[in-house]
C-alpha positions as CSV (number, residue, x, y, z in Angstrom):
1,M,-15.7,-17.2,19.6
2,R,-13.0,-14.6,20.2
3,I,-9.4,-14.4,18.9
4,G,-7.7,-12.0,21.2
5,N,-10.1,-9.0,21.5
6,I,-11.8,-9.7,18.1
7,R,-14.8,-11.9,17.7
8,Q,-14.7,-14.5,15.0
9,T,-17.9,-13.0,13.5
10,D,-16.1,-9.6,13.0
11,F,-14.1,-10.9,10.1
12,Q,-17.1,-10.9,7.8
13,K,-19.5,-7.9,8.1
14,G,-22.2,-9.0,5.6
15,N,-22.5,-8.7,1.9
16,E,-22.2,-5.0,1.5
17,M,-21.6,-3.8,-2.0
18,A,-18.6,-1.6,-2.5
19,E,-19.3,2.1,-2.9
20,Y,-17.0,5.1,-3.3
21,K,-18.4,8.3,-2.1
22,L,-16.7,11.6,-3.0
23,I,-17.2,13.9,0.0
24,T,-15.5,17.0,-1.2
25,T,-12.6,18.2,-3.4
26,E,-10.0,20.9,-3.4
27,G,-8.5,21.3,-6.8
28,R,-7.8,17.7,-7.8
29,A,-7.4,16.6,-4.2
30,K,-10.2,14.2,-3.2
31,R,-11.7,13.5,0.2
32,G,-13.7,10.3,0.0
33,E,-15.1,7.2,1.7
34,F,-14.8,3.7,0.3
35,K,-17.3,1.2,1.6
36,T,-16.2,-2.5,1.6
37,V,-17.3,-5.7,3.1
38,H,-14.6,-5.3,5.8
39,G,-15.4,-1.7,6.8
40,T,-15.4,1.8,5.4
41,I,-12.0,3.3,4.4
42,Q,-11.6,7.1,4.8
43,T,-9.5,8.5,2.0
44,P,-6.8,9.6,1.3
45,V,-5.3,6.6,3.2
46,F,-1.9,5.2,3.7
47,M,-1.9,1.4,3.7
48,N,0.5,-0.2,6.2
49,V,2.6,-2.8,4.5
50,G,2.6,-6.4,6.0
51,T,4.1,-8.2,3.0
52,I,4.0,-11.7,4.5
53,A,0.9,-11.0,6.7
54,A,3.0,-9.1,9.3
55,I,4.6,-5.7,9.6
56,K,8.4,-6.1,9.8
57,G,9.6,-4.9,13.2
58,A,7.5,-7.1,15.6
59,V,4.3,-5.0,15.1
60,S,1.1,-6.9,15.8
61,T,-2.4,-6.3,14.5
62,V,-3.4,-5.2,18.0
63,D,-0.7,-2.5,17.7
64,L,-2.1,-1.5,14.3
65,H,-5.5,-0.8,15.9
66,E,-3.8,1.4,18.5
67,I,-1.9,3.5,15.9
68,G,-5.0,4.1,13.7
69,T,-4.2,1.8,10.7
70,Q,-7.2,1.5,8.3
71,V,-5.9,-0.9,5.7
72,Q,-3.1,-3.5,5.7
73,L,-1.4,-4.6,2.4
74,S,-0.1,-8.1,1.9
75,N,1.5,-9.8,-1.0
76,T,0.1,-12.5,-3.2
77,Y,3.4,-13.9,-4.4
78,H,5.0,-14.1,-1.0
79,L,2.0,-15.7,0.7
80,H,1.7,-18.2,-2.2
81,V,5.2,-19.3,-1.7
82,R,5.0,-19.3,2.1
83,P,2.9,-20.6,3.9
84,G,0.8,-21.2,0.8
85,D,-2.5,-19.7,-0.1
86,K,-4.4,-23.0,0.2
87,I,-3.2,-23.3,3.8
88,V,-4.4,-19.8,4.5
89,K,-7.8,-20.7,3.0
90,Q,-8.1,-23.8,5.2
91,L,-7.4,-21.6,8.2
92,G,-10.3,-19.3,7.2
93,G,-8.6,-16.7,5.1
94,L,-6.1,-13.9,5.7
95,H,-8.2,-11.9,8.1
96,R,-8.7,-14.8,10.5
97,F,-5.1,-16.0,10.0
98,M,-3.6,-12.7,11.0
99,N,-6.4,-11.6,13.4
100,W,-7.3,-8.4,11.5
101,D,-10.9,-7.2,11.2
102,R,-10.4,-4.2,8.8
103,P,-9.7,-4.1,5.1
104,I,-6.8,-5.9,3.5
105,L,-5.4,-5.2,0.0
106,T,-3.4,-7.9,-1.7
107,D,-0.9,-7.0,-4.4
108,S,-1.2,-9.3,-7.3
109,G,2.4,-10.6,-7.2
110,G,3.2,-9.1,-10.6
111,F,5.8,-6.7,-9.3
112,Q,7.6,-9.4,-7.3
113,V,7.5,-11.8,-10.3
114,F,9.4,-9.2,-12.4
115,S,11.7,-7.8,-9.7
116,L,12.6,-10.9,-7.7
117,A,12.9,-13.5,-10.4
118,K,16.2,-13.5,-12.2
119,L,15.1,-16.2,-14.6
120,R,11.6,-15.6,-16.1
121,K,9.8,-16.2,-19.3
122,I,6.8,-14.0,-20.1
123,K,4.2,-15.5,-22.4
124,E,0.6,-14.6,-23.3
125,E,-0.7,-17.1,-20.8
126,G,1.4,-15.7,-17.9
127,V,4.9,-15.9,-16.5
128,Y,7.2,-18.8,-15.7
129,F,9.8,-18.2,-13.1
130,N,11.7,-19.6,-10.2
131,S,10.9,-19.1,-6.5
132,H,13.4,-16.8,-4.7
133,I,13.3,-19.1,-1.7
134,D,14.2,-22.6,-3.0
135,G,14.3,-22.1,-6.8
136,H,11.3,-24.4,-7.6
137,K,9.4,-23.5,-10.8
138,I,6.3,-21.5,-10.6
139,F,3.8,-20.4,-13.2
140,M,1.6,-17.4,-12.5
141,G,-0.9,-15.8,-14.9
142,P,-4.1,-13.7,-14.4
143,E,-6.2,-16.7,-13.4
144,E,-3.7,-18.0,-10.9
145,S,-3.2,-14.6,-9.3
146,M,-7.0,-14.2,-8.9
147,Q,-7.3,-17.8,-7.5
148,I,-4.5,-17.1,-4.9
149,Q,-6.1,-13.8,-3.9
150,S,-9.5,-15.5,-3.6
151,N,-8.0,-18.1,-1.4
152,L,-6.5,-15.4,0.8
153,G,-9.9,-13.7,1.0
154,S,-8.6,-10.1,0.9
155,T,-10.9,-7.2,0.6
156,I,-9.3,-5.7,-2.5
157,A,-7.4,-7.8,-5.1
158,M,-5.0,-6.2,-7.6
159,A,-5.0,-7.3,-11.2
160,F,-2.0,-9.3,-12.5
161,D,0.2,-7.0,-14.6
162,E,3.6,-6.6,-16.0
163,C,5.7,-3.7,-14.5
164,P,8.1,-2.7,-17.3
165,S,11.3,-0.9,-16.4
166,S,11.3,2.9,-16.5
167,V,14.1,2.7,-19.0
168,A,12.4,0.1,-21.3
169,D,12.1,1.2,-24.9
170,R,8.9,2.4,-26.4
171,D,8.1,-0.6,-28.5
172,Y,8.5,-3.0,-25.6
173,V,6.3,-0.8,-23.3
174,Q,3.5,-0.7,-25.9
175,K,3.5,-4.5,-26.3
176,S,3.7,-5.0,-22.5
177,V,0.8,-2.6,-21.8
178,A,-1.4,-4.2,-24.5
179,R,-0.8,-7.6,-22.8
180,T,-1.5,-6.1,-19.4
181,T,-4.9,-5.0,-20.7
182,R,-5.7,-8.5,-22.0
183,W,-4.6,-9.9,-18.7
184,L,-6.9,-7.4,-16.9
185,K,-9.9,-8.6,-18.8
186,R,-9.0,-12.2,-17.8
187,C,-8.6,-11.1,-14.2
188,K,-12.1,-9.6,-14.2
189,D,-13.7,-12.7,-15.7
190,E,-11.9,-15.0,-13.3
191,M,-12.8,-12.9,-10.2
192,A,-16.5,-13.0,-11.3
193,R,-16.3,-16.8,-11.5
194,L,-14.5,-17.1,-8.2
195,N,-16.9,-14.8,-6.4
196,S,-19.8,-17.0,-7.5
197,L,-18.4,-20.2,-6.0
198,P,-20.0,-21.5,-2.8
199,D,-16.7,-22.1,-0.9
200,T,-15.2,-18.7,-1.7
201,I,-14.3,-16.9,1.6
202,N,-15.0,-13.3,0.4
203,K,-17.7,-13.3,-2.3
204,E,-17.5,-9.5,-2.3
205,Q,-13.8,-9.3,-3.2
206,L,-13.0,-6.1,-5.2
207,L,-10.8,-5.7,-8.2
208,F,-8.5,-2.8,-8.9
209,G,-6.9,-2.5,-12.4
210,I,-3.4,-1.1,-12.9
211,N,-2.3,1.6,-15.3
212,Q,1.2,1.0,-16.8
213,G,3.3,2.7,-19.5
214,A,6.6,3.5,-18.0
215,V,7.4,7.2,-18.6
216,Y,5.5,7.5,-21.9
217,E,2.5,9.6,-21.0
218,D,0.7,9.0,-24.3
219,I,0.8,5.2,-23.7
220,R,-0.3,5.7,-20.1
221,I,-3.2,8.0,-21.1
222,E,-4.4,5.5,-23.8
223,H,-4.1,2.7,-21.3
224,A,-6.0,4.7,-18.6
225,Q,-8.8,5.3,-21.0
226,A,-9.0,1.6,-22.0
227,I,-9.1,0.2,-18.5
228,A,-11.6,2.9,-17.3
229,E,-14.1,1.4,-19.7
230,L,-14.0,-1.9,-17.8
231,D,-15.9,-0.3,-14.8
232,L,-13.7,-1.8,-12.1
233,D,-13.9,-1.1,-8.4
234,G,-10.8,1.0,-8.4
235,Y,-7.7,2.0,-10.4
236,A,-4.0,2.1,-9.6
237,V,-1.1,3.9,-11.2
238,G,1.7,1.3,-11.2
239,G,5.3,1.2,-12.5
240,L,6.3,4.5,-10.8
241,A,8.9,4.9,-8.0
242,V,11.0,2.3,-9.8
243,G,13.9,4.5,-11.0
244,E,12.4,7.6,-12.5
245,S,12.9,11.0,-10.8
246,H,10.2,12.4,-8.6
247,E,9.6,15.2,-11.1
248,E,8.9,12.5,-13.8
249,M,6.5,10.7,-11.4
250,Y,4.6,14.0,-10.8
251,R,4.5,14.7,-14.5
252,I,3.0,11.3,-15.2
253,L,0.4,11.8,-12.5
254,D,-0.6,15.2,-13.8
255,E,-1.2,13.7,-17.2
256,V,-2.8,10.3,-16.3
257,V,-5.0,10.7,-13.2
258,P,-7.5,13.0,-15.0
259,H,-8.2,10.1,-17.4
260,L,-9.1,7.7,-14.6
261,P,-12.7,7.7,-13.2
262,Q,-13.0,10.4,-10.5
263,N,-15.9,8.4,-9.0
264,K,-13.6,5.4,-8.2
265,P,-10.6,5.3,-5.8
266,T,-7.2,5.9,-7.3
267,Y,-4.1,4.1,-5.9
268,L,-0.5,5.2,-6.4
269,M,1.5,1.9,-5.9
270,G,4.6,1.8,-3.8
271,V,4.8,5.5,-2.9
272,G,6.3,6.9,-0.8
273,T,7.9,9.6,1.3
274,P,5.8,12.1,3.1
275,A,6.5,14.6,0.4
276,N,5.5,12.1,-2.3
277,I,2.2,11.5,-0.6
278,L,1.5,15.3,-0.2
279,E,2.2,15.8,-3.9
280,G,0.2,12.7,-4.9
281,V,-2.9,13.8,-2.9
282,E,-2.8,17.2,-4.7
283,R,-2.9,15.2,-8.0
284,G,-6.0,13.2,-7.0
285,I,-4.6,10.0,-5.4
286,D,-6.7,8.2,-2.7
287,F,-4.5,5.2,-1.7
288,F,-0.8,5.0,-1.0
289,D,1.5,2.3,0.3
290,C,5.2,2.1,1.0
291,V,7.8,0.1,3.1
292,Y,9.6,3.4,4.0
293,P,8.2,3.9,7.5
294,S,8.8,0.3,8.6
295,R,12.2,-0.1,6.8
296,N,13.5,3.2,8.0
297,G,12.3,2.6,11.5
298,R,14.2,-0.7,11.7
299,H,17.3,1.3,11.0
300,G,16.7,4.0,13.6
301,H,15.5,6.6,11.1
302,V,12.3,8.3,12.3
303,Y,10.0,10.9,10.9
304,T,9.0,14.1,12.7
305,N,7.3,17.4,11.8
306,H,10.8,18.9,12.0
307,G,12.6,16.6,9.7
308,K,13.9,13.0,9.8
309,M,16.1,11.9,12.7
310,N,18.8,9.2,12.9
311,L,18.6,7.9,16.4
312,F,22.0,6.3,16.1
313,N,23.5,9.8,16.2
314,A,25.6,10.4,19.3
315,K,23.9,13.7,20.1
316,Y,20.9,11.7,21.4
317,E,22.9,9.7,23.9
318,L,21.7,11.9,26.8
319,D,18.5,13.2,25.2
320,S,15.6,12.5,27.6
321,R,12.9,13.9,25.3
322,P,10.6,11.7,23.3
323,I,11.3,11.3,19.5
324,D,8.7,14.0,18.8
325,E,7.2,16.0,21.7
326,E,4.0,16.6,19.7
327,C,3.5,12.9,19.0
328,Q,1.1,10.6,20.8
329,C,2.4,7.3,19.5
330,P,3.2,4.4,21.9
331,A,6.9,5.2,21.7
332,C,6.7,9.0,22.3
333,R,4.2,8.6,25.2
334,R,6.5,6.5,27.2
335,Y,10.2,6.4,26.0
336,S,13.1,8.8,25.5
337,R,15.4,9.3,22.5
338,A,18.3,8.2,24.7
339,Y,16.6,4.9,25.7
340,I,15.5,4.1,22.2
341,R,19.0,4.9,20.9
342,H,20.5,2.5,23.6
343,L,18.1,-0.3,22.4
344,L,19.1,0.2,18.8
345,K,22.8,0.3,19.6
346,A,22.4,-2.9,21.7
347,K,20.4,-4.5,18.8
348,E,17.4,-5.1,21.0
349,M,14.3,-5.8,19.0
350,L,12.3,-3.4,21.1
351,G,14.2,-0.5,19.6
352,M,13.2,-1.4,16.1
353,R,9.6,-2.0,17.2
354,L,9.3,1.4,18.8
355,C,10.7,3.2,15.8
356,V,8.4,1.3,13.4
357,L,5.4,2.1,15.6
358,H,6.3,5.7,15.6
359,N,6.8,6.0,11.9
360,L,3.5,4.2,11.0
361,Y,1.7,6.4,13.5
362,F,3.3,9.5,11.9
363,Y,2.1,8.4,8.5
364,N,-1.4,7.5,9.7
365,T,-1.7,10.8,11.6
366,M,-0.5,12.7,8.6
367,M,-3.3,11.1,6.5
368,T,-5.9,12.2,9.1
369,E,-4.5,15.7,8.9
370,I,-4.7,15.6,5.1
371,R,-8.3,14.5,5.1
372,E,-9.2,17.3,7.6
373,A,-7.4,19.9,5.5
374,I,-9.3,18.9,2.3
375,E,-12.6,19.0,4.2
376,N,-11.8,22.5,5.4
377,H,-10.6,23.5,2.0
378,C,-7.1,24.5,3.3
379,Y,-5.1,21.7,1.8
380,A,-2.8,24.0,-0.2
381,E,-1.7,25.8,2.9
382,Y,-1.4,22.6,4.9
383,K,0.7,21.0,2.2
384,E,3.1,24.0,2.1
385,K,3.5,24.0,5.8
386,K,3.9,20.3,6.1
387,L,6.5,20.1,3.4
388,E,8.6,22.7,5.2
389,G,8.6,20.5,8.3
390,V,9.1,17.0,6.9
391,T,11.8,17.6,4.3
392,G,15.4,17.4,5.2
393,N,17.1,16.4,8.5
394,Y,15.8,17.1,12.0
395,K,16.0,20.6,13.3
396,D,15.4,21.4,16.9
397,K,12.6,24.0,17.4
398,V,14.0,27.4,18.2
């Protein structure tokens, strides 16, 4: 049976065990491959964010194939609230539901619980809070998060954690991190149980643990060492890009990443700008995700190798050039700046869609360039040149 151009059998590719292969390095920068049940991920990789099983901006999974997307990210909390993870399971899991035959990572819902819920009570068993949609009471703990993600059948599940504020005091952060470690052990046990059940959609679901500790590097290092002993499928650095400066984020990565296993993928959650990604790769990060390319695209802000453009600017009214003359995305191959500006000004959805497609293509292509640069041991030079181009506002080539 086919769904669009994808066969029903494509959603499960056999019981292949996860394997991370480190191909080469340049300094701390890693070029790797991560083998999963839904395909092999080439790293470093930028995951395209489809929070509620769709990229905002009317971008389909067919589009994502065309622009070179390797991994989609969806959110446990949002899909639990709507349409409901049990409904998704009845429909065959998230891959079949959204017609996507490549890897999916699901965030645990932890960040949303702590950022969206105004009224919440954190206890050892988990978190009690109210839905941001209709206010009904919800309880989520490590077991519940794993059960929801198992129902979704994602490729990679994230452990349930608390994301303390970057300005939280040291005593609170220490207690929070200790609880996150206890929750991680419960997540690991629950996933092992769920993966052994006969009706589980993806019995090869993988678990990534999350390093926390706010801006206290000693707490983060101790936590990284503790969770590394659990021999998980991958490790994330969480709780950054939530208010601290970029310099603080880079300092934390410099200190923490060396204490995470090099033979496992490392994921910097919620980051970021092209410059953030370039700096993160240099510090040993494999996985990235961020809403910036889609959110900025919906507002007419597009990325190029010569700076960021605001297509609402009047100077593009008669500009017949593509967004970026060097770009091969669906928007740049066919449409002009003037036309896309007209669509945006007229509030036509096609304008947003073309800008989002362009931005995601820009990010995905940048990751391909990064991988090639590390392979060719010229990442330092590539990074310096790329940073010169992507930082600041758009400048016409002279």
